[in-house]
Backbone as CSV, one residue per row, in Angstrom:
resi,resn,N_x,N_y,N_z,CA_x,CA_y,CA_z,C_x,C_y,C_z
1,UNK,102.073,91.821,137.780,103.380,92.370,137.981,103.254,93.969,137.754
2,UNK,103.560,94.787,138.778,103.398,96.253,138.596,104.727,96.918,138.705
3,UNK,104.776,98.059,138.253,105.986,98.920,138.282,107.010,98.622,137.303
4,UNK,106.574,98.089,136.091,107.555,97.729,135.086,108.241,98.773,134.432
5,UNK,107.762,100.029,134.653,108.205,101.342,133.877,108.624,102.266,135.076
6,UNK,108.754,101.890,136.244,109.139,102.718,137.300,110.277,103.674,136.932
7,UNK,110.166,105.040,137.249,111.286,105.946,137.053,111.519,106.305,135.616
8,UNK,110.826,105.733,134.577,111.084,105.856,133.143,110.161,107.075,132.647
9,UNK,110.624,107.639,131.482,109.894,108.690,130.808,109.604,108.159,129.444
10,UNK,108.434,108.083,128.932,108.016,107.786,127.645,107.451,108.860,126.692
11,UNK,107.975,108.964,125.569,107.349,109.885,124.582,106.228,109.168,123.806
12,UNK,105.082,109.641,123.599,103.957,108.962,122.810,103.513,109.893,121.977
13,UNK,103.552,109.665,120.610,102.986,110.494,119.582,101.559,109.964,119.276
14,UNK,100.707,110.827,118.765,99.278,110.420,118.578,98.517,110.102,119.783
15,UNK,98.828,110.863,120.927,98.407,110.587,122.241,97.062,110.818,122.545
16,UNK,96.420,111.719,121.679,95.076,112.215,122.183,94.011,111.174,122.405
17,UNK,94.135,110.103,121.732,92.987,109.053,121.684,93.455,107.802,121.167
18,UNK,92.640,106.823,121.126,92.914,105.553,120.490,94.028,104.865,121.013
19,UNK,94.973,104.227,120.100,96.054,103.560,120.529,97.073,104.320,121.481
20,UNK,97.302,105.565,121.006,98.161,106.449,121.675,97.823,106.717,123.061
21,UNK,96.579,107.051,123.320,96.121,107.230,124.685,96.137,105.954,125.511
22,UNK,95.932,104.851,124.906,95.972,103.607,125.682,97.370,103.348,126.101
23,UNK,98.396,103.617,125.055,99.793,103.278,125.444,100.300,104.236,126.538
24,UNK,99.805,105.493,126.596,100.214,106.406,127.443,99.655,106.101,128.929
25,UNK,98.476,105.661,128.968,97.936,105.382,130.261,98.537,104.002,130.757
26,UNK,98.670,103.098,129.893,99.124,101.694,130.331,100.497,101.877,130.876
27,UNK,101.422,102.702,130.242,102.777,102.860,130.832,102.767,103.635,132.112
28,UNK,101.821,104.541,132.154,101.716,105.279,133.352,101.347,104.485,134.500
29,UNK,100.436,103.505,134.342,100.041,102.662,135.284,101.196,101.755,135.920
30,UNK,102.142,101.691,134.861,103.346,100.759,135.310,104.500,101.573,135.863
31,UNK,104.222,102.876,136.075,105.271,103.784,136.759,105.891,104.906,135.938
32,UNK,105.528,104.865,134.651,106.177,105.912,133.704,105.604,107.274,133.709
33,UNK,106.382,108.347,133.504,105.937,109.576,133.163,105.827,109.711,131.675
34,UNK,104.886,110.625,131.217,104.594,110.581,129.798,104.705,111.951,129.052
35,UNK,105.378,112.037,128.002,105.319,113.146,127.094,104.280,112.810,126.025
36,UNK,103.265,113.493,125.941,102.093,113.214,125.139,101.829,114.295,123.950
37,UNK,102.001,113.813,122.775,101.945,114.874,121.665,100.849,114.423,120.641
38,UNK,100.324,115.322,120.068,99.313,115.012,119.078,98.973,116.239,118.089
39,UNK,98.644,116.106,117.030,98.236,117.296,116.054,97.021,117.947,116.502
40,UNK,96.051,117.210,116.992,94.732,117.606,117.479,93.932,118.275,116.377
41,UNK,93.914,117.697,115.256,93.037,118.197,114.223,92.680,117.103,113.246
42,UNK,91.784,117.315,112.284,91.311,116.409,111.328,92.149,116.353,110.155
43,UNK,92.265,115.318,109.395,92.939,115.217,108.126,91.773,114.941,107.154
44,UNK,91.590,115.859,106.221,90.472,115.903,105.394,90.167,114.628,104.556
45,UNK,91.244,114.031,104.169,91.174,112.699,103.381,90.709,111.494,104.249
46,UNK,90.890,111.689,105.550,90.649,110.511,106.531,89.212,110.347,106.800
47,UNK,88.710,109.289,106.832,87.300,109.044,107.278,87.133,109.170,108.753
48,UNK,88.217,109.257,109.547,88.021,109.366,111.038,87.894,110.852,111.401
49,UNK,86.970,111.155,112.396,87.022,112.525,112.915,88.253,112.835,113.494
50,UNK,88.606,114.167,113.586,89.950,114.549,114.119,89.889,114.508,115.607
51,UNK,91.042,114.236,116.046,91.287,114.364,117.635,91.309,115.883,117.855
52,UNK,91.144,116.274,119.148,90.902,117.727,119.650,91.973,117.824,120.661
53,UNK,92.115,119.127,121.006,92.902,119.474,122.274,92.255,118.994,123.493
54,UNK,90.957,118.940,123.442,90.255,118.399,124.716,90.511,116.991,124.836
55,UNK,90.600,116.260,123.751,91.066,114.895,123.855,92.423,114.595,124.342
56,UNK,93.368,115.478,123.972,94.665,115.418,124.562,94.717,115.755,126.099
57,UNK,93.913,116.780,126.396,93.669,117.081,127.863,93.177,115.866,128.581
58,UNK,92.312,115.253,128.032,91.567,114.017,128.745,92.557,112.880,128.854
59,UNK,93.492,112.783,127.852,94.608,111.819,127.953,95.496,112.185,129.201
60,UNK,95.830,113.438,129.226,96.656,113.933,130.249,96.098,113.632,131.682
61,UNK,94.887,113.906,131.858,94.082,113.591,133.089,94.100,112.127,133.420
62,UNK,93.923,111.312,132.472,94.088,109.865,132.739,95.330,109.414,133.104
63,UNK,96.406,110.019,132.458,97.794,109.603,132.922,97.964,110.020,134.403
64,UNK,97.561,111.224,134.670,97.713,111.767,136.118,96.875,110.838,137.059
65,UNK,95.692,110.366,136.736,94.922,109.564,137.520,95.534,108.091,137.701
66,UNK,96.384,107.752,136.697,97.195,106.549,136.770,98.427,106.666,137.606
67,UNK,98.761,107.913,138.002,99.892,108.022,138.790,101.060,108.660,138.222
68,UNK,101.047,109.116,136.830,102.044,109.516,136.282,102.136,111.020,136.070
69,UNK,103.405,111.563,135.911,103.500,112.961,135.409,103.323,113.107,133.991
70,UNK,102.831,114.304,133.465,102.642,114.273,132.053,102.901,115.757,131.676
71,UNK,103.526,115.869,130.340,103.593,117.058,129.629,103.092,116.824,128.316
72,UNK,102.212,117.685,127.854,101.489,117.661,126.618,101.952,118.663,125.518
73,UNK,101.847,118.291,124.336,102.126,119.354,123.202,101.360,119.189,122.006
74,UNK,100.597,120.252,121.542,99.962,120.144,120.336,100.962,120.396,119.175
75,UNK,101.339,119.272,118.480,102.451,119.433,117.464,102.159,118.380,116.354
76,UNK,102.657,118.809,115.246,102.527,117.922,114.016,103.808,117.206,113.869
77,UNK,103.768,115.823,113.695,104.859,115.047,113.711,105.659,115.304,112.313
78,UNK,105.034,116.000,111.375,105.707,116.313,110.111,106.680,117.634,110.248
79,UNK,106.422,118.152,111.327,107.190,119.534,111.684,108.217,119.304,112.584
80,UNK,109.461,118.968,112.131,110.474,118.382,113.014,110.975,119.399,113.963
81,UNK,110.995,120.643,113.579,111.712,121.692,114.374,110.627,121.924,115.669
82,UNK,109.349,121.910,115.495,108.362,122.091,116.426,108.401,120.866,117.361
83,UNK,108.512,119.609,116.833,108.411,118.408,117.401,109.663,118.329,118.357
84,UNK,110.815,118.651,117.870,112.110,118.672,118.675,111.999,119.658,119.768
85,UNK,111.440,120.870,119.526,111.355,121.842,120.618,110.495,121.378,121.765
86,UNK,109.332,120.619,121.213,108.288,120.086,122.341,108.945,119.026,123.204
87,UNK,109.666,118.128,122.487,110.300,117.088,123.194,111.439,117.620,124.016
88,UNK,112.296,118.494,123.567,113.289,119.043,124.342,112.714,119.780,125.529
89,UNK,111.719,120.550,125.468,111.215,121.172,126.591,110.519,120.366,127.681
90,UNK,109.943,119.105,127.260,109.342,118.106,128.107,110.370,117.467,128.842
91,UNK,111.488,117.064,128.128,112.580,116.369,128.732,113.152,117.169,129.857
92,UNK,113.298,118.367,129.564,113.720,119.344,130.528,112.916,119.287,131.917
93,UNK,111.508,119.247,131.616,110.759,119.330,132.756,110.690,117.943,133.568
94,UNK,110.862,116.880,132.864,110.655,115.512,133.503,112.127,114.850,133.667
95,UNK,113.074,115.515,133.079,114.450,115.033,133.492,115.110,113.910,132.763
96,UNK,114.499,113.337,131.885,115.122,112.169,131.067,114.086,111.601,130.092
97,UNK,114.611,110.794,129.258,113.775,110.092,128.217,114.313,108.569,127.995
98,UNK,113.497,107.702,128.150,113.873,106.260,128.048,113.070,105.583,126.866
99,UNK,112.053,105.936,126.573,111.045,105.148,125.624,110.527,106.121,124.568
100,UNK,110.447,105.808,123.367,109.772,106.440,122.418,108.718,105.599,121.633
101,UNK,107.413,105.885,121.753,106.444,105.216,121.100,106.007,106.020,119.897
102,UNK,106.412,105.868,118.698,105.999,106.561,117.488,104.886,106.019,116.908
103,UNK,103.744,106.491,117.429,102.406,105.884,117.067,101.591,106.694,116.228
104,UNK,101.805,107.924,116.141,100.970,108.895,115.264,100.739,108.406,113.792
105,UNK,99.610,108.295,113.313,99.373,107.939,111.986,97.988,108.163,111.457
106,UNK,97.883,108.192,110.303,96.432,108.413,109.624,96.127,107.148,108.721
107,UNK,94.871,107.017,108.439,94.405,105.921,107.429,93.540,106.609,106.461
108,UNK,93.769,106.511,105.221,93.038,107.064,104.121,92.917,105.973,103.109
109,UNK,91.568,105.990,102.428,91.391,105.075,101.347,91.733,105.815,100.036
110,UNK,92.102,105.078,99.054,92.489,105.646,97.846,92.002,104.858,96.633
111,UNK,92.560,105.202,95.481,92.372,104.347,94.362,93.473,103.349,94.268
112,UNK,93.594,102.579,93.122,94.616,101.714,92.810,95.924,102.602,92.777
113,UNK,97.118,101.910,92.993,98.317,102.905,93.088,98.457,103.663,91.877
114,UNK,98.253,103.159,90.670,98.584,103.907,89.455,97.462,105.043,89.231
115,UNK,96.523,105.044,90.054,95.552,106.227,90.000,95.627,107.052,91.131
116,UNK,96.330,106.820,92.194,96.528,107.631,93.435,96.870,108.879,93.180
117,UNK,96.234,109.952,93.750,96.686,111.278,93.514,97.982,111.613,94.314
118,UNK,98.801,112.480,93.784,100.013,112.795,94.359,99.901,113.337,95.787
119,UNK,98.973,114.230,96.058,98.731,114.941,97.271,98.374,113.824,98.407
120,UNK,97.540,112.888,97.965,97.161,111.798,98.877,98.329,111.042,99.373
121,UNK,99.131,110.639,98.306,100.307,109.861,98.417,101.277,110.651,99.413
122,UNK,101.476,112.003,99.054,102.464,112.606,99.909,102.101,112.793,101.273
123,UNK,100.820,113.023,101.509,100.386,113.200,102.838,100.692,112.043,103.557
124,UNK,100.281,110.770,103.103,100.506,109.603,103.771,101.910,109.223,104.159
125,UNK,102.826,109.526,103.201,104.351,109.162,103.360,104.743,110.256,104.564
126,UNK,104.362,111.465,104.398,104.752,112.500,105.264,104.466,112.231,106.694
127,UNK,103.109,111.711,106.881,102.656,111.436,108.247,103.115,110.078,108.866
128,UNK,102.828,109.117,108.111,102.965,107.762,108.535,104.462,107.140,108.360
129,UNK,105.281,107.763,107.581,106.645,107.336,107.421,107.652,108.423,107.988
130,UNK,107.633,109.530,107.333,108.601,110.580,107.739,108.193,111.035,109.150
131,UNK,106.879,111.091,109.589,106.594,111.474,110.905,107.132,110.545,111.985
132,UNK,107.083,109.287,111.627,107.791,108.265,112.554,109.281,108.514,112.697
133,UNK,110.005,108.625,111.587,111.362,108.969,111.594,111.618,110.281,112.397
134,UNK,110.896,111.253,112.206,111.172,112.541,112.932,110.818,112.335,114.327
135,UNK,109.907,111.666,114.719,109.621,111.437,116.111,110.834,110.655,116.889
136,UNK,111.325,109.647,116.272,112.507,108.953,116.711,113.705,109.944,116.669
137,UNK,113.955,110.598,115.668,115.120,111.557,115.566,114.981,112.598,116.620
138,UNK,113.790,113.068,117.130,113.731,114.017,118.099,114.032,113.406,119.407
139,UNK,113.679,112.171,119.724,113.856,111.416,120.923,115.203,110.931,121.329
140,UNK,115.939,110.354,120.160,117.079,109.485,120.387,118.159,110.361,121.075
141,UNK,118.467,111.531,120.830,119.478,112.328,121.492,119.389,112.352,123.030
142,UNK,118.051,112.317,123.451,117.907,112.406,124.829,118.101,111.086,125.504
143,UNK,117.710,109.831,124.763,118.132,108.574,125.301,119.593,108.432,125.363
144,UNK,120.215,108.761,124.213,121.717,108.567,124.332,122.314,109.450,125.389
145,UNK,121.658,110.606,125.611,122.412,111.456,126.759,122.313,110.772,128.156
146,UNK,121.206,110.021,128.308,120.944,109.291,129.474,121.972,108.156,129.814
147,UNK,122.477,107.479,128.749,123.495,106.522,128.900,122.919,105.318,129.600
148,UNK,121.639,105.078,129.622,121.045,103.857,130.185,120.440,102.942,129.180
149,UNK,120.474,103.247,127.967,119.829,102.511,126.978,118.399,102.862,126.929
150,UNK,117.594,102.138,126.220,116.211,102.449,126.050,115.435,101.664,125.182
151,UNK,114.263,102.026,124.825,113.380,101.160,123.939,112.584,102.157,123.078
152,UNK,112.500,101.790,121.803,111.706,102.489,120.762,110.802,101.479,120.154
153,UNK,109.519,101.844,120.131,108.473,101.057,119.446,107.723,101.813,118.480
154,UNK,107.801,101.271,117.251,107.066,102.003,116.214,105.738,101.329,115.734
155,UNK,104.832,102.057,115.449,103.515,101.439,115.113,103.478,101.284,113.581
156,UNK,103.501,100.006,113.151,103.409,99.632,111.825,101.858,99.265,111.672
157,UNK,101.685,98.138,110.940,100.464,97.567,110.752,100.608,96.153,110.012
158,UNK,99.523,95.338,110.126,99.553,94.149,109.323,99.850,94.541,107.825
159,UNK,99.493,95.787,107.346,99.790,96.301,106.030,101.253,96.588,105.909
160,UNK,102.044,96.429,106.944,103.578,96.530,106.799,104.017,95.162,106.411
161,UNK,103.243,94.112,106.541,103.760,92.793,106.118,103.160,92.221,104.981
162,UNK,101.898,92.679,104.598,101.314,92.260,103.261,100.615,93.352,102.594
163,UNK,100.067,93.179,101.416,99.426,94.281,100.627,97.935,94.245,100.610
164,UNK,97.419,95.353,100.429,95.837,95.415,100.274,95.574,96.305,99.111
165,UNK,94.657,95.968,98.363,94.235,96.855,97.096,93.606,98.148,97.680
166,UNK,93.802,99.118,96.934,93.373,100.472,97.108,93.831,101.182,98.340
167,UNK,94.944,100.584,98.941,95.566,101.163,100.042,97.133,101.246,99.948
168,UNK,97.467,101.339,98.598,98.832,101.133,98.370,99.720,102.283,99.095
169,UNK,99.234,103.429,99.193,100.040,104.548,99.838,100.114,104.070,101.314
170,UNK,99.243,103.576,102.011,99.333,103.156,103.270,100.257,101.962,103.398
171,UNK,100.170,101.018,102.519,100.925,99.789,102.560,102.346,100.144,102.389
172,UNK,102.707,101.145,101.510,104.109,101.438,101.236,104.584,102.126,102.420
173,UNK,103.747,103.022,103.118,104.307,103.801,104.406,104.518,102.732,105.516
174,UNK,103.588,101.808,105.722,103.688,100.896,106.850,104.831,99.744,106.575
175,UNK,105.107,99.479,105.396,106.341,98.739,105.018,107.621,99.457,105.289
176,UNK,107.438,100.785,105.011,108.657,101.619,105.324,108.968,101.655,106.767
177,UNK,107.889,101.733,107.573,108.245,101.873,109.072,108.995,100.499,109.576
178,UNK,108.679,99.262,108.927,109.549,98.249,109.252,111.015,98.464,108.842
179,UNK,111.235,99.076,107.652,112.657,99.286,107.278,113.274,100.256,108.244
180,UNK,112.501,101.335,108.633,113.044,102.196,109.633,113.532,101.401,111.013
181,UNK,112.566,100.621,111.459,112.682,99.922,112.673,113.922,99.117,112.603
182,UNK,114.199,98.331,111.565,115.282,97.509,111.363,116.613,98.302,111.363
183,UNK,116.510,99.393,110.638,117.766,100.161,110.501,118.163,100.974,111.778
184,UNK,117.136,101.497,112.613,117.385,102.084,113.819,117.969,101.016,114.743
185,UNK,117.355,99.820,114.733,117.888,98.607,115.566,119.398,98.366,115.335
186,UNK,119.818,98.410,114.160,121.140,98.213,113.719,122.041,99.245,114.217
187,UNK,121.544,100.438,113.997,122.407,101.577,114.277,122.523,101.926,115.792
188,UNK,121.484,101.669,116.479,121.443,102.140,117.928,121.764,100.952,118.946
189,UNK,121.814,99.796,118.488,122.023,98.526,119.344,123.208,98.685,120.234
190,UNK,124.319,99.269,119.641,125.515,99.395,120.431,125.328,100.264,121.682
191,UNK,124.241,101.190,121.630,123.973,101.913,122.778,122.940,101.338,123.676
192,UNK,122.569,100.085,123.502,121.494,99.417,124.356,120.282,100.002,124.181
193,UNK,120.014,100.512,122.994,118.657,100.996,122.561,118.113,100.005,121.695
194,UNK,116.871,99.424,122.160,116.228,98.350,121.342,115.162,99.144,120.570
195,UNK,114.955,98.665,119.319,113.899,99.164,118.381,113.054,97.983,117.797
196,UNK,111.900,98.104,118.022,110.816,97.016,117.631,109.669,97.773,117.016
197,UNK,108.761,96.978,116.415,107.506,97.542,115.767,106.337,96.542,116.248
198,UNK,105.194,97.163,116.350,104.002,96.407,116.464,103.193,96.469,115.264
199,UNK,102.458,95.420,114.928,101.703,95.367,113.597,100.246,94.951,113.996
200,UNK,99.483,96.060,114.302,98.059,95.778,114.579,97.301,95.438,113.384
201,UNK,96.158,94.654,113.592,95.036,94.443,112.685,94.145,95.488,112.900
202,UNK,92.929,95.299,112.476,91.730,96.133,112.774,91.649,96.411,114.336
203,UNK,91.658,97.731,114.729,91.546,98.017,116.088,90.247,98.875,116.369
204,UNK,89.547,98.514,117.414,88.449,99.276,117.885,88.770,100.603,118.335
205,UNK,88.971,101.522,117.313,89.375,102.912,117.666,88.696,103.897,116.741
206,UNK,88.771,105.166,116.806,88.092,105.969,115.921,88.570,105.897,114.433
207,UNK,89.804,105.441,114.241,90.284,105.238,112.883,89.473,104.160,112.014
208,UNK,88.833,103.273,112.820,88.073,102.295,112.385,86.605,102.528,112.544
209,UNK,86.182,102.894,113.646,84.791,102.947,114.174,84.294,104.352,113.700
210,UNK,83.892,104.574,112.551,83.410,105.948,112.069,82.390,105.582,110.826
211,UNK,81.556,106.495,110.663,80.528,106.392,109.697,80.988,106.085,108.220
212,UNK,81.977,106.853,107.949,82.552,106.754,106.578,83.291,105.322,106.340
213,UNK,83.815,104.691,107.341,84.479,103.410,107.163,83.298,102.321,106.966
214,UNK,82.286,102.554,107.824,81.118,101.510,107.798,80.532,101.657,106.391
215,UNK,80.349,102.817,105.808,79.739,102.883,104.447,80.795,102.366,103.327
216,UNK,82.053,102.528,103.610,83.013,102.136,102.622,82.956,100.547,102.523
217,UNK,82.868,99.932,103.636,82.847,98.462,103.652,81.510,97.860,103.345
218,UNK,80.519,98.546,103.713,79.064,97.961,103.387,78.298,99.057,102.632
219,UNK,78.644,99.330,101.313,78.055,100.295,100.627,76.634,99.926,100.219
220,UNK,76.274,98.663,100.333,74.981,98.231,99.980,73.878,98.583,100.937
221,UNK,74.338,98.901,102.144,73.388,99.122,103.324,73.074,100.614,103.452
222,UNK,71.842,100.906,103.841,71.511,102.336,103.975,72.092,103.015,105.126
223,UNK,72.124,102.402,106.306,72.773,103.044,107.536,73.541,101.878,108.184
224,UNK,74.765,101.590,107.729,75.542,100.530,108.226,76.227,100.966,109.615
225,UNK,76.408,100.117,110.473,77.170,100.403,111.803,78.171,99.326,112.098
226,UNK,78.563,99.461,113.268,79.653,98.418,113.724,79.277,96.861,113.655
227,UNK,77.986,96.564,113.907,77.644,95.235,113.710,77.598,94.672,112.276
228,UNK,77.483,95.665,111.251,77.508,95.272,109.833,78.957,95.315,109.493
229,UNK,79.875,96.089,110.168,81.329,95.916,109.759,81.918,94.641,110.293
230,UNK,81.443,94.228,111.477,82.153,93.122,112.121,82.406,91.872,111.332
231,UNK,81.419,91.341,110.365,81.701,90.018,109.792,82.782,90.348,108.621
232,UNK,82.742,91.544,108.093,83.766,91.892,107.031,85.171,91.864,107.763
233,UNK,85.268,92.494,108.782,86.631,92.446,109.574,87.067,91.143,110.026
234,UNK,86.013,90.382,110.578,86.372,89.069,111.028,86.954,88.182,109.901
235,UNK,86.477,88.485,108.756,86.994,87.646,107.469,88.599,87.734,107.350
236,UNK,89.133,88.739,107.907,90.548,88.999,107.679,91.391,88.081,108.660
237,UNK,90.757,87.479,109.674,91.422,86.789,110.831,91.146,85.268,110.860
238,UNK,92.067,84.565,111.489,91.795,83.139,111.869,91.196,83.025,113.246
239,UNK,91.531,83.898,114.070,90.759,83.784,115.427,89.445,84.539,115.174
240,UNK,88.481,83.926,115.813,87.030,84.401,115.489,86.698,85.717,116.075
241,UNK,87.278,86.769,115.775,87.009,88.121,116.168,87.164,89.079,115.216
242,UNK,86.375,90.167,115.190,86.378,91.140,114.095,87.538,92.115,114.314
243,UNK,87.966,92.495,115.486,88.973,93.375,115.771,89.467,93.263,117.154
244,UNK,90.670,93.851,117.360,91.263,93.917,118.704,91.009,95.347,119.356
245,UNK,91.430,95.452,120.564,91.224,96.716,121.350,92.505,97.512,121.406
246,UNK,92.522,98.762,121.567,93.761,99.532,121.830,94.593,98.920,122.929
247,UNK,93.933,98.426,124.026,94.638,97.911,125.156,95.313,96.552,124.694
248,UNK,94.900,95.762,123.639,95.622,94.634,123.264,96.963,95.170,122.718
249,UNK,96.948,96.119,121.918,98.221,96.643,121.424,99.148,97.270,122.487
250,UNK,98.527,97.983,123.429,99.356,98.536,124.487,100.029,97.309,125.397
251,UNK,99.293,96.161,125.459,100.046,95.032,126.193,101.267,94.725,125.609
252,UNK,101.298,94.646,124.154,102.462,94.316,123.505,103.575,95.431,123.591
253,UNK,103.099,96.682,123.433,103.887,97.813,123.544,104.594,97.906,124.835
254,UNK,103.784,97.579,125.894,104.433,97.603,127.248,105.501,96.530,127.379
255,UNK,105.252,95.420,126.926,106.312,94.384,127.085,107.596,94.691,126.290
256,UNK,107.447,95.278,125.070,108.600,95.677,124.248,109.293,96.836,124.869
257,UNK,108.482,97.655,125.498,109.204,98.901,126.176,109.905,98.617,127.492
258,UNK,109.504,97.494,128.129,109.928,97.057,129.550,111.200,96.314,129.494
259,UNK,111.890,96.090,130.627,113.102,95.363,130.681,112.844,93.914,130.557
260,UNK,111.595,93.432,130.620,111.335,92.049,130.152,111.771,91.757,128.792
261,UNK,111.760,92.668,127.951,112.097,92.441,126.494,113.565,93.059,126.350
262,UNK,114.425,93.050,127.285,115.688,93.625,127.265,116.726,93.257,126.166
263,UNK,116.432,92.067,125.638,117.332,91.594,124.674,116.535,91.309,123.342
264,UNK,115.337,91.931,123.159,114.590,91.749,121.946,114.771,93.136,121.185
265,UNK,115.190,93.077,119.940,115.389,94.134,119.088,115.266,93.764,117.623
266,UNK,114.769,94.617,116.804,114.508,94.360,115.316,113.458,93.431,115.010
267,UNK,112.372,93.333,115.884,111.363,92.495,115.814,110.043,93.294,115.337
268,UNK,109.445,92.633,114.244,108.063,93.166,113.963,107.039,92.191,114.477
269,UNK,106.341,92.590,115.564,105.451,91.811,116.295,104.009,92.067,115.875
270,UNK,103.294,91.131,115.195,101.887,91.257,114.910,101.024,91.094,116.148
271,UNK,99.964,91.953,116.227,98.881,91.698,117.168,97.661,91.661,116.256
272,UNK,97.332,90.511,115.628,96.549,90.487,114.429,95.553,89.369,114.350
273,UNK,95.351,88.644,115.523,94.394,87.435,115.419,94.576,86.662,114.279
274,UNK,95.805,86.561,113.746,96.210,85.553,112.681,96.002,86.182,111.383
275,UNK,95.971,87.478,111.167,95.699,88.158,109.882,96.902,87.830,108.960
276,UNK,98.126,87.959,109.473,99.337,87.799,108.740,99.428,86.307,108.091
277,UNK,98.640,85.453,108.693,98.649,84.040,108.124,97.937,83.843,106.830
278,UNK,97.052,84.971,106.591,96.145,84.831,105.419,96.797,85.347,104.171
């Protein structure tokens, strides 16, 4: 089935690569035009290399190749004024906004919660929780102005449903995203704006696939790589796979964003190979 997003415009944060890029391209293939935003720089505490402006440009090219129009902006989701200005300008160019995919986020390892540094905690909450709120806040007025309803999909995590040691700041932020999702769903439902969340497990993207993560999970090895990480990640799942792909998450996002899910709201949907069952 094609054309599930025909005529619609979607805002995607964290669009330069990984899940955000996959979401943007997937929705464009189904007919959507895209507003793609990303900070395009590294977070020092994150093991992942930073996205770049070139990455965002590559995403834009892929959206165009998929048949969509695209407006990009290099913007930090923590900076509400800049984010709102970028969204306002993009909506003026594209004419409307129907979908918000608040996907931007970081992953950092820390100490146990009582030993977590304040700066590390604050950065995580500012990006992974407040940044999600600000992204939705920037987009909702345009969806309301359209009077057609819409869909908002927030990226949480399996860590939004259960806890992991040494990741308390991340767990807290992703649990918070579920609270945002449910509250937005209650507050916006009367306007036919649906709000849901996806909860990915390990995803084959730069946030997982990087040398620092390999070494963190397999410190006993001299030069660990993806094959060494795989059995550790598979142990989190009931389905016999180590990780899912960005496209697996995009399939769920597309469903929730489309009219096929027109009466689904307030749902936290795991894409997790059974991880939440453990």
